[in-house]
Every structure is written in structure tokens, then in C-alpha cells.
N, C-alpha and C positions, 0 to 999 in steps of 0.2 A: 330362808331358814325354816326347817320343819319343826313343828311343835313337839315332835317325838323326843327331842333332846332336852326339853325344858326341865324335866325332873332329874336329869343327870349332870347337865352342864349349862350354866347360864351363858347365853350368847348375847352380846350387845353390838350394835352397829354404829353408835354415835358417841361422841366424846363426853357429852353430859352424862349419859348413862354409865359410862366407864368411871367417871370421876365420882359419881354418887356411890357406886359400889365400894370403891377404894376408900372414900371418906367414911362410910359406915364401918369398914374394917378398922380404920384408924381409931375411931371412937371407942372401939372395943379393945384397943391396945394390941392389935394384930399386926405382924410384919408382912410385907408384900414382896414377892419376887415376880419379875417380868421376864418372859421368854419370847422375844420377837421371832417370827418365822414368815416365810412366804408360802407356807402350806406344802402340799404333797409330802406329808410327814413320813419319816422312816425311823428306824431304830436309833439313829443318831440324834434326831430331834427328841425322841422319847427319853433318852439318857439325860438330856437337858432338863426335861420336865421332872425326872426323878431327882436330879440334883437340887432343883428349885424346891421340891417338896421337903427335902431334908434341911434346907437353909432358911425357910420362911414358913409362916403360918398359912398364908394364902398365895396361890399361884395364878397369875394372869398370863395366858398365852395370846399371841396375836397372829393373825393370818392376814397378810396384805401383800399382793404382788405389786410391788412399787414401780409404776411406769417410769419414774424419774431416774432409776438406776440402770435402765436398759438403753442401749444405743439404737440408732435408727435401723440397723441391719441385724439386731439381735433377736432373741427368741421370746419377746414379751407376749405375743399373741399365742404362741404355742407352748409357753411354759406350763408344766402340768398343774392342773387344778382338780383336786379331789375333795371337795369340801365335805361331803357326807362321810366319806371314809375318815377324814381328819377329825370330824366331830366324834366319831366312834372311838378313835384312838385316845383323844383327849379325855373323853368321858371315862374310859376304862382306866386311865392313868390317875384319875382323881383330881384333875385340874379344875379349879373353882370357877374360872371365868375365861371366856374367849372373846376377845375384841377383834371383830372381823368387819372393818369398815369398807364402804364403797369408796372409790377414788374421789368422789365429790365431797365426802366427809373429811378426807385428808387434804385435798387441794380444792377448796371451794373457789367459786368465781372471784377473780381478782387476786388470787394468791401470787405473791411476787417475791418471796424470800428464798434464798439459797444459803445453806451452810457449807462453807468450803474450808478445807484444812490444807494449808500450804505445805509443800514438801512431801508428806506422806502420800498425798493423792496423786503425785506426779510420777511415781516410779512403779516398777513391777506391773501389776494389773492396771494401775492408773495410766501407765504409758500406752497400754494396748487397748484400753476401754475409756476413751475420752469422756469425761463428765460422770463416769460411773460412781465415783466416790463422793462427788457432790450430792448425787441422788441418795446415796446411803446415809451420809451425814445429815442431810435434811430430814429424811423420814425417821431415822433413829432418834434424832434430837426431839422431833415432834412426839414420838411414842413415849420417850422418857418424861417429857414435860406433861403429856396428857395423863399418864398413869402415876407419875411420881413414886415409883417403887423404892424400896430400901436397897434392893439389888436387882441387877439385870444380868442374864446369863447368855453368853454367846459361845459358839463352838470355835475351837482353834483351827478347824479346817480352813476357815476364812480368816487366816491369821492377819493379813494386812488390814482387813476390816476391823478386827479386834484392836489393833494398835491405833488405828484412826479414831475409833470410838473412845478409847481411853484418853486420847489427846484432847478431843474437843470437850469431853465431859470435864476434864481438869481445867481447860482454858475458860470454859463458860460457867464454871462453878455450879454445875448441875449436881444436886445432892443425891447421888446414887453411886453405889459400889459396882464396878464392872467386873464380872467374874468370867474367866476363860475356862472352858471345859475341854478336856482332851478329845481329839478326833476319834470317832468311832469307825472301825474298819470292818470290811467283810473278811471272811476266813482267809482269803488270799492277799490281804493287805490293802485292797482298794478302799479309799476313803468313801464312806457313805455320802451320797449326794442325790438330790432329787433329779438332777440331770443325768444320772447313770441310766435312767430309763430310756434315754435316747440311743444308747449303745446297741449295735447289732450283736448277734451271738459271736461273730468273729471278732468284733472290736472288744467285746467284754473279756475275751481270752487274753487280748494284748494289754488291756488297761492296767493290770497290777504292776506292769513294768515301770510305771511312774513311781510308785512307792519304792520298789526295789532299787531304782537308780538313785533316788535322793537319800534313802536310808544308807545305802552304800557310801555315798559321797560324805554324809555326815560322819560316818564311822571313820572314813579315811582321813578327813580333816582333823577329827579329834585325836587321831593317832599320829598327827604331825605332817600329813600330806599338804602339799602346796595348794592353796585355796583355789586360785583361778584355774589351774590345770585340772583339779579334781572336778570342779563344776562343769568344765568343758567336756571332760570325759563322760559325765552324767548326761549331758545334752546328746552326745553321740550315741550313747546307749539307747536313748529313747528313739532316735531315728532308726537304729539297727533293729529295735524291737517292733517297728512297724508303725510308729506314730507318723501322721502326715506332716506335722510341723511342730516346732517347739517355740513358743513365745518367749520363754525365759527359763533358765535354771540359775539361781543366784544365791550366794551366801550373804546374809545380812545380819546386822546387830539385832538381837531379839527385841530390844526395847524401843529402838529408834528407827529401825530399818535402814540405817546407814550401811554402806558396804562393810562387810566383815574383813578386817585386815589381819587379825590374829585370834587365837582361842583363849586369850586371857579374859574375855567377856563372853557371856552367853550369846550364841549365834543361832541362826535358823537357816535352813536350806528351803527355799521356796521355788515352786515350779508351776508352769502352766503349759499344757501341750494339747494337741488336737488329734482326735481319732474321728475321721469322717466329719460329721456336723457337730460332734460333741467336743466341747472344750472342758478339759479336766484340770483342776488345780489341786495342789497338795503341798504340805510342808512338814518338816521334821526338825526337832531341836538338834543343835550341835553341842555336845557336852563340853564343858571347860576342860581343856587339856591339862592333865596333871603336871605340875611344875612349870606351867606357862607363865 
């Protein structure tokens, strides 16, 4: 960390320093919001910071590329890391504290605990990325307990992750309110993601078809279309649009991620598909059908 950031953004690397800062704010009667990230920040992340500023007196951002949520053949080593640029963005946004630990601070020698959420971890992305959500649940539970914020804000782009976090926070009685923030999109509908940087120019032209396909499916289901046939049509649209493969397109209950069987409950269309080496995920709500 360069000292040039010290007058604009307080940066800490260890848990004790994080807790001391939060404890001092608590003594002054200030509320605290936490925004966990893996860095390589973009406009979507900054929207989360803006929301946190509006909801709490102090904002803590975290940057930690968590090794436990990457599989053996995934992109942990190549995941974009732009720490200096991230510091500048957070400073300009008025974030009060950045917690940017090394892996040894999060997982010291002898670390032997895993947080696992049954059911939610086994479907959709969990089915295609074995162990991923155990890594997510473990690191997020640590961050929540390390900072003990009043609220923590997560983007709805990672919707399965959001449902998972809400589940274990309730199950473990962690005293924090989990806030979901709407997905931030590019002008053509592509959900903002750090991994979009992997897309070639040709792939970037094709990528918005993911949003178009699932948004169309949600609209058709809300209008009374048969659910399974509609999501299958969305899968085929992605292949036609030039995606190399489709991991899933599914309609799920918005709160539980159980399969959606009707539109009398809020639903969600979730999808994951690949363009070259880039795996894109996205989701959209399915409105409740009027009269259902």
C-alpha cells in the first residue's frame, strides 16, 4: 500500500485494525455499512458504495480475491487485480475504510473451518462449480464477523450468492441486515462484471444476448407462457447468438431458488453461459402474473 492514499482513504490489512476502527465509530454512535468485493472495481461496485453512503454513517469496503471460492481450473491466478486504481475509486467515492487483507490474514496456518449451506449451494452455479459456495459462505461469514456492520450490501447480479448469504446469516444469527442492490448494466444490457474484461471485441458484441434472452423469457412467463418451454427457448437463443455453451437457464423461486412452477410467487430467471474463456452469469425477476 502506498502512503499517498493515507489522507483520503484509511487502508487496513489486519483484523485487529479493522475492529478498532469500527469500535471507535460505535463509541461515537455511528452506523456502519460493509461492501465486500474482490476488487477490479467498476461502476456496478461504485453504485453499491453510493447506496452504502446513503444508508450508514460510515462505509467499509473490502477487497479480497478469495482463493477458496475458485476451483482448480478456474481463474484465480489471472483474476484482474488493480489495487491502485481501486484505491483511487474508493477515495473519490468517499469510502471511509478499506479492508484489504492478505490471504494469511484470512486463512492463517491451521485454519480448518468451512461454512456450508445445504440445498442452495448444490444447484445452478453450485452444480457447475463444486465447492464454490462453500468458499463464498466461509469468507463472507468471516468478513461479517470481523467487521460486525449494521448492514452489508451485495449486488443482485450474483443472485444465488445473495440468497445463500441471507440464508446463513439468518441460520447463524449474525446481527446484520443483508441488502440486495439492483444489477448495474452497460448501455446494451450486459451486466457489469470484472470478468467482462476477458471478452474479446467479437465476444463483447455477442455478450448482450444473454440479457436479451432471459429478459424475454421473464416477460413471456409473466404473460402466461409455459415455464419449461420458455426457458428452453432462451437456451437455444443463446446458442444461436454464438455462445459456445450454456451451463443453465432456469426459472427459480426468488426467495428459495426452488424450481418455479407458477407465477403466483416471485420468480427469477438465472443463467450462465460461456463465450470463449469467459463465463457470464445474469438474472432477471419474473413479475407476478396478474390474476395468478
